[in-house]
N, C-alpha and C positions, 0 to 999 in steps of 0.2 A: 131461708131463701124466699119463702112465701111472703113473710112480713117485709123484707127488704124490697121485694118486687112491688108490693102494694104501696109502699112509701115512695118508691121511685116514680110511680104513676102520677103523683101530685106535681111533679115538675111540669107536666103538660098543662097545668091549670094556672101557672103564674110566671111572671118575669120580674117580680119585685126581689131585690137583693136580700132583704131581711128574711123574706119567706123562704127563698131558696137556700139560705144559710141554715135555717131551722130544719128544712127537709134533708139537707146534706148531713146534719148532725144525727138526726133520727135514722137515716139510712145507714150511716156508718155503725151505729149501735148494733144493728142486726147483721150488717154485711161483714164487718171486720172479723168477727170470730170464726167465720166460715172457713177461712184459710187454716186457722189453728186446728179446727175439728178435722179437716181433711188430711192435714199433715199427720196428725196422731192416728187417724183412721187408716191412712196408707201404711203406716208402720205396722199396725195390727194385721192388715191384709197380707203384707209381705212376710210377716212372721220371720222365718229363718232365712229369708232372702232380702234382708234390709239393704244390702249393698246394691241391690237392683233398683233403688229408689229413683236414680237418674233416668232410667228407661220409662218410668211412669211420668216423671216431671217434664220430660221432653215434649209430651203432648201439649203442654201449656205453651211452650215456645213455638211449636209448629202452628198452633191456633192463633198465636200473636201475629206471626207473619201473614197468615191467611186473612185475618181480620183487618190488618193494616192495609193490605193490598186491595181487598174487596171494598171495604168501607171508603178507602181513599178514592177509588174509581166512582163509587156511588155519589160521594159528596161533590165530586167534580161536576156532576150533572144535575144535582138537586141541592136544596138549601141545607145548610149545616144543621138546622134544627132536627133534621131526620135522625141524627145521632140519638136523640132522646127515645125515639120509637124503636130504633135498632137495639139499644141496650135493654129496653123494656121487653122486647121480643126474646132476646137472649136470656134474660132473667126468668121469664116464664118457662122457657125450655129447660133451664137449670132446675127450676122447682119441680117440674114434671119428672125429669130424669133422676132427681134425688130420691124419688120413691122407689127407684130400682136398684139403689145401692144394696149390696149384700148385707144381710142381717147377721153380724158377727155376735156369737155368744161369748162375751168376755166375763171373766169372774169379777164380781163387784167387791170392792174393798171399802170397808166403812171408815178406815183410818185416813180420811180425806185430808183433814187439817194437818196430820202428821206428814203426809206426802208433800203438802205445800211448804211446811217448815224445812223439810229436807232440801228444797230448792234454794234455800237461803244460806247455802254454805259458800265458802271462799271460792271454790272452783267454779260454781255457777255464776257468782257475781263477777268474777274476773272475765269469764267467757262472755257474759252479757255486755260488759264494758268494751271488750274488744269488738263485738258485733256492732255496738253503738258507734264506735269510731269508724268502722268500715262504712256504714251507711251515711254517716255525716260526710265522709270524704266523697261519697257519690253524689252529694247535693249539687256540686258544680256541674257534674256530667248530666244528670237528669234535668236540671233547671236551665243550664246555660250552654250546653255543648252545641246545639243547633245555632243559637245566637252567636256563639264564638266563631263557628265556621262561616256564617253569613258576614260577620265583620271582617273576615279574612278574604271575602269576595267569592266564596264558593257558592254554586247555584244549588237549587233544591234537589236536582237529580243527584249530585254528588253527596249531598247531606243524607238523602234517602239511602244511597248505597252504603254509606258508613254505618248506618243503623242496621241495615240488612246483614252486613259482614259480622257485626257484633252478635246478632241473634243466631246466625248460622254457626259461628264459633261456639256459642253456648250450647247449641243443639248437639254438635259433634262431641263435645266433652261430656255431656250428660249421657249420650248413648254408650260411651266407653268408660263410664264412671266405675262400673263394677271391676273392671280389670285394674283400674288405677287404685282402687281401695284395697285390692289384694296385695299391692306392692307397698303403699304408703299408709301410715297411721292417719287417723283423722286429725291429730294435732299437727302433723307435718303438712297435710293438705291445707289446713287453715293457715299455717305460716306462709307457705308458698303463695296462697291466694292474696295474703296481705302484701307480700313482696311484689306480686304482679300488679296489684292496684297502685302501690307506690311508684313503680316503674312507669305505669301507664299515665298517671296524672303528671308526673315530672316530665315525661316525654312531651305531653301536650303543652306543658309550660315552656319547654325549650325549642320545639320544632313547629314548623307551619307548613312543610311540604305535604302534598297529597299522599305520597307513599308512606311517609312517617305517620300521618294521621290514620290511614287504613291499617297499618301494622299495630297501632295502639288499640284499634277496635278488635283485633284478633285476641288481645289480652283480656277481653271481656269474658272469654271462656273460663278464665281463672279468677279475675276480680269479682265476677258475679257467679258464674256457673259452678265452679268447684267450691267456692265459699258457701253458696246456698246449700248444696248437697251436704257438705261436711257439717254445717251448722245444724241442719235438721237432724242428722244422724247423731251428732254430738249431744244435743239436748235430749234426744230420745234415750241415750245411754245414761246420762246424768240423772234424769227424772225417774223416780220410783214408779211402779206400775199404776199406783192410784193417783198419780199426778202428771201423767204424760200429756194429756190435753192441756192442762194448766201450764206445763212446761213449754209447749209449743206456742201457747197464747202469750206467755211472758216474753219468749224469744221474739215473736213477731212484733209485739207491742214495743219492746225496747229498741229493737234494731230497725225494722222497716217502718215502725210508727214514730217513736221519739227520735230515732237517729235521722230518718229522712226529713222529718219536720225541722229539726235543728239545722240540718244541712241546708235546706231551702231558705230558712230565715237568715242564717249566717251569710249565705251567698247573696241573697236579695239585698241585705244591708250593705255588703262590701263591694257589690259589683260596680256601682258608679264611681266611688272614690279610687278603687284599685284596678278594675278591669279584669277581664276573664283570664288573662295569662297568670296574673298573681293568684287568682282563686285556685287554678289548677296546681300551682306551686304549693299553696297552703294545703290543699287536699292531699297532695303527695306526702307531705310531712305528717298529716293526720293518719293516713294509712300506715306509714312507717312506724308511728308510735304504737298503733295497734299491733303490728308485727312484733315489735320489741316486747310488748306485754305477753303475747302468746309464747314467745321463745324464752324471754328473760326470766319469767316467773317459774318456768319449768313445771307447768301444771301436770300432775300425774294423769296418764291416759286412763279413761274410764275402764271398768271391767269389761272383758270380752263378751260379745253377745253371740247368739247362735248363728248370726249372719256372717 
């Protein structure tokens, strides 16, 4: 966190594209692994209460809403360059607060490479392929959803409301995730998440009414919320003790890293020749393919954990 904060400060010194590209690369080198460390660390902190992960993760969603509202109001009155200083301030606070994280005494295991090799089994590879497809399907949503609504004639107020509905739905499902995981296995939660994603994207492909669009945003609770929770818990179960952080890093890299990048590139390339409706249709088929993989290959459920 300290190194990424220091690197971010160099944005204040330049406006040249090449320099900013280099800063972005170096920033990502130190910033990207933080999520993986925190996911694995959270699993250690929760210990026998891992199914309560959603109650921890919900604070990220709450802060997202707060940040969007507050920063949005601030930018309305000041120059957008202020974002650089706001992110720098937030990063400094994170660095300071990271010193207060509880110091867990975990047993060190020297069989590190063995743990990594255990991640290269069929179950993990298929799971990562499914996660990759899910995030590729989200490329249209994160890259072109607002543009899609603007092309339909909706104003910024409605667009903001749709994003808010999605995050509120995500928060509600994360708060109740413990009860959900008592009833459904992680594999079933993953399958239903893919089904919800496919339904969501295909609905955006077929409908354009405001009611239908708002209803698709409610499905964010499952296409993102339950999927994220289940994937974090699933990889935690699959990974051996000596490779849990590596497991979370691989999961984040393949899904949110490679998957999102591929989704953005694919959609950016196809947007002008096909249009946003076709892109949502393609995304629905991609999510459906991921769901078929989860269900059709009949992956064995990982061994039970104490949670």
